[in-house]
N, C-alpha and C positions, 0 to 999 in steps of 0.2 A: 466455441471456445477449446483448450485442451484441460482436461480437470486438472492439469499440474495450474493454468492458469489461473481457475475458478477457486483453489486452494490458498493458492497466496495471496490472491486478492481478498476473500476470506479473514487469513489470517491480519493482513493488513485490516480492515475493518475492526476486528476487533482492536487490535492495539490502538487504534485512533481511539474508537469509543473507549476504551481502560483508561486513555487520559482524557478522554471526557474533552474531546474537538471535536468538531464539524469537520467535513469532510473540506467544505472553501479553507479555513485554516490550513486543515494539511497542505492543500493543496501551494495554497501560500507561502507556506512555509519550506515546499520542496519543489518552487519554481515549478509548480505543475499546473495545465491549466482545469477549473476542474470538474468542466464534462470528461475530460482524461482520465483523473480520478477515479468519478463512477463507472468508468467501462473498466481500467483493473483493476478494483472491486468486485465491480459483478461479474469478473475473468474472459470480458467477453474481446481479451487482446492481450496478445503477448509484449509483457513489456521486458526493454533491455537492460541490461545489468546495472548503468549507466542510470536510467529513474529509480530500480531498486534500493541502488546504496543512494538517490536521495532521499526515496519517502521511510529508507530506517534512517537516515543521519535525521531527519524532519520528523523521527518520530521519537528518539532519542535513542536507537537500539542498536544491535549489531546486525547484518544482514542475515547469523546462524539464527537468531532471537524471531526474525519474520518465520525460516525455515521450520521453525520449532512446533509439537504439538503441545500446545498448553494440558 
């Protein structure tokens, strides 16, 4: 998939781990299937803005925070 999908996926993974949250828990909070969440984190798929927003809400961050490189 695209470099952007990989970058966003990695940033989602970093934020999730920072919160000491499992991939399964994040998927449940975001209302997304766990296997789909895995594909997102691995950058295998492009996500919609709606899914992106659901994940940000589940991580308790703003969308821009996911895009920022720490």
